[in-house]
N, C-alpha and C positions, 0 to 999 in steps of 0.2 A: 283676697287672697291672703291679706295680713293675717285674718281670722284663721285661715286654713294653716298656715305656717306655724302660729302660735299654738295651736292645737296639736299639731305635729311635734313641736318642740317640748311640750308637755308630757308625751307618752314616750318619743324616741330618743336614744342616746344619740350624742353628736355622730358618731360612726353610722349608726342606723340612717339618721337623718340625710347624711351626706350620701349615702347609698341611694336612699328614694330620691332625692333632689337632682341625682345625676342623670334620672329619667326626665326629659323636658316636658312631657306632656302633663299639663295642670290638671286634667281630669283624673289622672292617677292619684295626684296629691290630695285632691277632693274626697275621692272614694275613699282613701286609707283614713284620712281625718275624719270623716263620717264614721266609719267602722271603729276607730279607736274611742271616739266620743260615745259611741252606742255601748261598746261591749267592756270598756274600761279596763282594759289589760294592766297586768302588773308590770310586765315588760313586752318590748316588740323586737322581734328579730326579722330583719330585711335581709333575705336570702338572694345571693347573686349567682351566676354560673360557675364560681369558684369552687373547685373541689373541696377545699376547706370548709366551706359553708355547706354543701351538701352532705359531707360527713358528719358534721355537727347535728344535722336533722337525724340521720340514722342513730347516732351515739344517744342523743336525747329520748327518741323513742323507746330504746331499751332502758336507758337510766330510769324514765319516769314509768316504766311498767306497761307502756302500751304495746310493747312488744317484748318477746323474750328469745335470746340467742339461742341457737340449736347447737347440736353435735358438730355440725359443719357450719363454722364460723361465720360464713357468708349468709346463712340462712337465719330467718327470725320466724316467730309464730305470733299472731295478733288473735284474740278473743273479743267477739262482739258481744258476748253475754247470750242469756238464754232466749231473750225475746227481741233481739235487733238483729235479725239473721238475713233480711232480703228488702228488697226495693219496696218501700210503703207507697204503693200507687194511690190509695185512698187518701193519703194525707199529703200527697203531693199535688199542689193547686196552682193553677195559673190565677194572676191577679188581672182581672178583667175590669175596663173602666165601664160605668153604668151604660146601659145600652146596647153593649157588645155581647157576643157568645161565640164561643170556639166550636160549637156543636155539643150533642147530647153524650157523646162517648168520653169527654175530658172533665175533669175535676177542676171546678172554677170557683172563685171567690171575688166578690167587690173588692175593686183595687184599693179603694179608701180606708175600707174595713181592715182589709189584710194587712196592709202597711201598719196601721195602728195597732193591731194585735201582735205584728211581728216585732215592732218597738217594744211593745211589754214584754214579750218573751225573751228578747236578746239584751234588754237594757241589763247591762252590769254582768252579762254572762261570761266574762272573761276575768273578772276579780279574782285575785290569786293565781292568775294564770299568765303564760306566756302566749303572746299572738304572733302567729309566723305569716309573712307576707312574701307569697311566690310569684313569679313571672314565668309564663310558659307560652308556647305557640302550637296552637292546633293545626297539624299539615305542615309540610317541610318549611324551612325558614324562607324568608324573601321569597315567596312564591305568589302567584295569582291566588292558590288555594288558603294562604296562610290567614289565620285569625287570632290575634293575641289575647291572653286571658290572664287576669289578676285572681289568684287564689288566696284568700285569707282564711285562716283556720287556727284553731287552738289545738288541734291534735297533730303530734308529730308522727303519729302512724299515716294519718291521711298524707302529709307533706312527704313523707318517706316512699309512700306508694306512688305517688305523682312523679317522683324522681326517676322510678323505673318505668313508668308508663308514658311520658310526655317529654317533648323536647324543651329543655331549658330555654328562657327567653328573655332573659335580663337583658344581655347585650342587644337583642333584637328590639327591647323596648326603648334602649337608649337612641336607637337611629331610624325607628319607624316614624312616619310622618303624624302629625297632630290629629290629622282628620281621618285617622284609621280607626274603624270601628273597633271597639274592645268589649269582650265579654267579662262579666264581673262576678266573682262568686265570693260569699261570707259564709262560714260555718262555724257552729260552736258545738262542742259536744255536751254542753250542759254540765249539770253535777255528776261526777265520776266517783265510784266506789270501786276499790281495786281496779282502776283504769278502765271501768266500763260504765257506759251511760245508763244512769239508772232512772232518767225522766222518759223512758221510751212511750209511756201512756200519752205523753203530750209532745212527741216528736212531730215536727212537720218540714216541709219543704215547699218554699213559696217562689214562683218563677214571675218575674216582672218583666215581661217583654217588651214593655214600653221603654225601660231604661237597659235592657240586655243584662239583668242583674238576677242572680239566684241566690236564696238565703236557705240554709238547713239549719235545725237546732234539735238538741236532746237525742243525738244518734250518732254512730260511729260507723255503721255497716257503710262500705264503700259506694255502694249505687246510690246512697242517700247522700253521701258527703263528698266525694270525689267530684268537684264540679265539673271537670274538664270532660267526662265521661257522658252519661246519658242525659244529664242535666243541660251540659253545653248543646247536646244534639238538638233539645227542644228549642234553643236559640238559634242554633243553625238552620233549621228546618224553615224559620220565618224569613232569615236572612236570605235563604235559598230562593223562597217564595217571590221575595221582592226583587231578586237579581236573575232569575232564570237559570238556577243550577239545581242539583238535588243534594241533600244530606241524608244519608242512609245508613240504617242498621245492617252493614254489609261487610263481610269479609272481603279481603283482595288477595289473590294469588295468581301465580302463572303455571298452567299446565304444559309439560315439556311433552310434544308431539315429534312425529318423524322428522328425521334429518335435522335435529338439534332446534326444531322450531318451539316458540314459545307463545302461548295464547293466555292473555289475562282474562280472569274471570273475576266477577264480584258475586257474593250470595248472601241472601237475607232469609236466616233461619232464627226463631225464636230460641231463648236459653233451652240448654239441654237438649238440643235437637241436631247436634251434630255439627254446630258451626266452626268451633275450633278445631275439632278432629278433621273436617273437610279441608280446611286451609292448610292443615300439617300432613296430608296425605304423602305417603312415601312417593318418591320420584317427582314430586312438584316442589316450587318454592314459595315462600309464604312473603306476602308484603305486609299484611295486617289481618287480624282475625275478628274484628268487631265492628269498625265504623270507617266509612268511606264517604269523601266528597267527590261529585261527579259533575264535570263541566264539559260543554261542548266547545272544542278548541280546533280549529281549522277543519271543521265539518266532521270531527271525530269525538266520539265519547272518551274522554280520559279522567283518569281517577287517582287519588292519593290515598294512604292511610292517613287517617287522622291523628293517630295516636303512633308510640313507639315502643310498645309493650303488650303483654298479655295479662289481662285479669280473667283468668279462666276457671269453669267449674272442674274441680278435681276429681270427682266422682267417677269412677269406672276408669281413670287414667291406668292403664298397666304397662307392663314390659312387652307384652306379646301384642297388644292392639294400638298402643301409641309409644312406640320406640324412640322416636325424637324427643318427646316432651318427657319422658320417663328418664331419659339420659341427662337432660338438663336439670330435672328436679334431683337428681342424685349426683349432681356435679357440684363445683365451688361457684357456678355462676350465681350471683346474688338473688335471692328470692325471699319472698313473704308468703308464708302460708297463714290461712286463716280459717278458724274452726274445725280444724283437723284434730286427731289424737295426737298427742306426744307421749311417747315411752318415757320411762324413768332414764334410759339412755340418751334421750334428746332427739329421737327419730320421729318424723311424721308418718302417720297412717291415715288411711282415708276408706271411704266405702268402696267396696269391689275393686280394690288394688291388685287382686291376685295374690296376696300374701295371707299368712296365718294370722288370725286376729289376736293382738296382744291381749294378756289377761287384764291388764289395768294400765292406766296413764290418767292424762288430764286432758280435757276436752272442753266445749262451751258451756258445760254444765258443772264445770269445777272437776275434783277427784272423780275419775271414771273406773267402773270395773265392768265385767261381764255379768249381766242380769240387773243392773242398776236401773232403776224405774223412777219416773217422775212423779208430780203430786197426784196424778191420775191413776197412777199404776202401769203406765204404758212403759215398756222398755225403752231406755234411750240408747240410740245406735252408738257406735264408737266415734263418729265423726257426723256434723250435720250434711243433710243432702246437699245443700248448698255451699259447703265448703269450697274455698278458692286458693288458688296460687296467683302470685304476682311476679313477673319476671321481665325483663327488657329483651327487645328481639335481637339487639346485637349480642352476637356471639352464637346464635343458633346455626347450626350447619346448614340448615336449608333455608338460610335468610336470601331472598332476592336482592340482587344489587340495585334495584330501583326504588329501595324505600325512600331515600332522600333526595329523588329527582324532582326538582321544582316542578316541572311540566307533567307530573304524573306519567300513568302508563295508558296506551290505548286498550280500551276493553272490547274483548271478543264475543264474551257470553255473560249473561245475568241468570242467576238461580234463585229458584224460591223453594223452600222445604220446611216441613214440620212433622209432628208427631201425628201419623195417619195409620192406624191398624187395618183399615178396611176399604180404602176407597181407591187412592192413585197408584199407578204402575211405578216401579223403581225410578223412571227417568223417561221424561217426556219433552218435547220440542214443541213450542207454539207455533201457529200457522203464521203469525204475523206480530209486529211490535204491540198493536192494539190487543190482539188475541192474548198475547202473553201478559201484558198490563193487567187485563180485567179477570181472565180465568185462572191466573197462576199468582200475581202480586196481589191484587185487588180481593182475590177470594181466598186467600191463605188462611187456613186453619190449623190449630195445633191443640195437643192435650196440655194443660196448665202444668207447670213444674214448681220446684222448691225455690225459684229464683225470685218470684214475687210472694207476698204474703196471701195467706188464702188457702183453700183446698186444692191439692194436686189431682192430677188425672182427668180433669173435665175438659171437654172439647170447647176451645176458646176461638173466638174470631179474631184474628191476627193479621189484618192486611198488611203486607210488605213486611211483616215482622217489625212494625214501627207504631202500632196504634197507641201504645202506650207512652209514646214520646212526641207524639203530633202536638202542634202548636198552632195549627191551622185546620179548618174543617176537613174532614175527610174527603168530601167531593171535590174541593178544592185540590187538596193533594193529589188525588187520581187525575185530575185535570192536568195538573203540571207534569205527571209523568207522561201521559199521552203528547202533550205538548213538546217535551223535552225531545221526545224521539222522532218528531217531524221536523227538527232542526239539524238531523244529521244524515249526512250523505250514505254512509254505511252503517245501518243500526246494528247494534249487538243482537246476536240471537237470545231469546228467553226460554230458559227451561225450568222445569218443576222435576223435583227429587223427592222420593220416599224411601227413608231407610228402615222404617218401622212396621212395614206389613207384616201381619201375624196370620197363620192358619186358626183353624177353630179351636186349638188347644193353646193358642197363645204364643206358640213358636214362632220366633222370627224368619221370615222368609229368606232374607239375605243376610250374609255375614258383614261383618264391619269393614273388611277389606275390599268389598264390593264396591264402595265408593270411588276408589280408584278407576274401575272400569266404568262407571258411569261417567267420570270426568274426561277419560280418554276417549269415549265416544263422543262428547260433547264437542271435544278439540276437532275430531274428523268431520264431524256435521258443519262445524263453523266455516271449515275451509273447503267445504264440498268434496271431501274425499271418499264419502260412503253414502249409499241411498237409505231411505227409511220407508216405514209402512206408514200409511196416513190411516189413522183411527178417527172416531168422532171428536176426540179431546186433544188431538195433536200427533206429532210424529213420534214413532218408537223405534227402536232398533231391530234389523233385522238379525235372526237367530246367528247366521254364520258369522257376521261380524263381531258378536259378543262372544262366541264361542272362541275366535282367534284372538281377541284381547284379553280373555281369561287366561288362556294359554300363555300369551307373550308375557303379561305383567304379573300373573300370581301363579302361573305353572299349575293351572287347575284345569280338569276337564268339567265343562259347563254343559249339563245335559239338556236336551230339548225338553224334557218332562219340566225341570227347574223353569226353563224359559216360559214354558206355557202356562206354569202355574203363577209366576211371578207378574207376567204380562198381560194374564186374562183381563178383559174389559168388564170391570163390575157396574153394569148399566143401572140396576137399583140405587146403588150407593152413590153413584154419580148424579143420578137424576135428584136424588134427595139431597145432594150437597147443593144443585143449583137452586132448589126450592127454598132451602135454608138460607144461603145466603142471600139471594134475591130478596127475602122477606126482610132480612135486615136492612137492605139498602133502601127498600120501598117505605118501611116505617121508621126508619132512625136516621137516614142521611138524605135532608131535604135538597142538598144541592149535588147529588150524585148525577154524573152526565149522562145523557140519554144513550150514547153508544154502548154504554155499561148494560143496559137491558136489551139493547139489539143484540149484542154479542152473546149474553144469556141465552136468548132466545134461538139464536143460530145453533148454539150448542146443545141445547134441549132437543131441537128439531133433530139434528144429527143422531143423537143417542137414541130417540124413540124411532127412528127410520131403522138404526141397525137391530134395535130390540125387536122389532117386527119381523127382521129378516132372519137374525140369528138366535135370539133369545136373550135371557138376563145375563149369562156370563159367557162371554164370546172368547174363545182362542184366538190368539193374534193372527194365526193363519188364516182364519176367514176374510182378513183385510188384504190379503196378498192379490 
């Protein structure tokens, strides 16, 4: 321990050292000492929960050019540069000891080789920079769900973003027990030019699950650098696997039903598939929009929001379709915009925001004007497709009061949804827990989006909307879900939704506001208030119930023709989906449970029977 203290004394000021040593956990001291010895910062700032320390973070993010203050002085903008705009899945690798494997879907590297490469990449990476040491808590403080996290970074933008997104945990660290498991995060932006990481060709993220540590370098994009987000999710999935709970890429919200009833639901959607907008549906209250921990407590499934803020895709957010978020983004509530267009007057604009396009401004490509092209002659849009906003949940008018409940909320329903133009109906309820886990969660597909590097618009295998973040073999992960439900007296109902049905001309069959109707129907089904039609793939709504809901909540007349079109059972596409998904599991997932293939076979048989009886495209009335 003497060596640790002497290393800390070399880099930390007396004030910083006193702040650090006020935390009694010696593992914290060792991790910080190892980080400063590796990265060799010019100075070190230890941030507590004090407002003056938190204000210092934002001031420096602006003073150092990582953010620029906007016309509304509580707002700022950050640019990641032209080539550092999304999660780099290919460069995010698990460090795996020799002889171990996490399955073919995950990027892996030999642990010893990876650590040696990491030390070479990060050695001296913070020379002439200031290191920031942060303490946070995933989940509510002092809860069965709580996981403490140490984040070390040289980016004031990253540290400022985390202030909006997570619960400050310095005081929590001072009192939590020495044996409490901690997640460790170390990030360096690498060499910066005009406050942008220029070493993006050599960026990397390494996950050392043996020590619960994540290391990222030569990148600033939040998905690669904010350790508490998807990087910590990867560690949490392994922790959950060993302890019998679930760490999920799920929103958490309350649907308000008849007589003041509240029904809490979680939902897993890949990026740009309506996840945040679902959790923010008018009439509902939000607990969280992205990450949830689920535990069985007193034979009930209970869940918490891992976070305390939103890092949301801003594309298509408009006054008409997203009134709550729109109001927040135009208020004085603190917000960070990233990779949007900033006008000369200091106001942000983004794609499909419902406003007239400004003739010029500044975006991720530098000065921008209508018609500007890149080096390949392709026109540069006014903002990036994956542009984001970062806000804190506190202050939202639709925030649910349970956000900080240490016991979490009881879950009534679990929802899975993706981008699907031609296969699933707008809303379906599974026959059982097992049927939902397999045909909805484990079979989830979606068109790829700009949230990850690579081409957009391709159909991707996205089981549970969590494949990119798994840190255990997929088959084991599915078994965990199946087993989790067996430990519950009253299992949550499982639903699938599809907001992206299209006709032959590419026109969407449902409006964005229809999300509310599907949610209200789920609430009624969970409590047994309405009956449903049994189809080969699950239960779907009765027309009269939807007609009443559209009128009650949207004041819209819902026609029987629209119902028939939207809820037609598309047998050829559904059969093709089963063949496609089953092939993936047989060829790529060696530990897939047998029940998965049994449930596929049962669904296949039901669809073929209906096809023989009614044809390829079946009006829902045929099943009544």
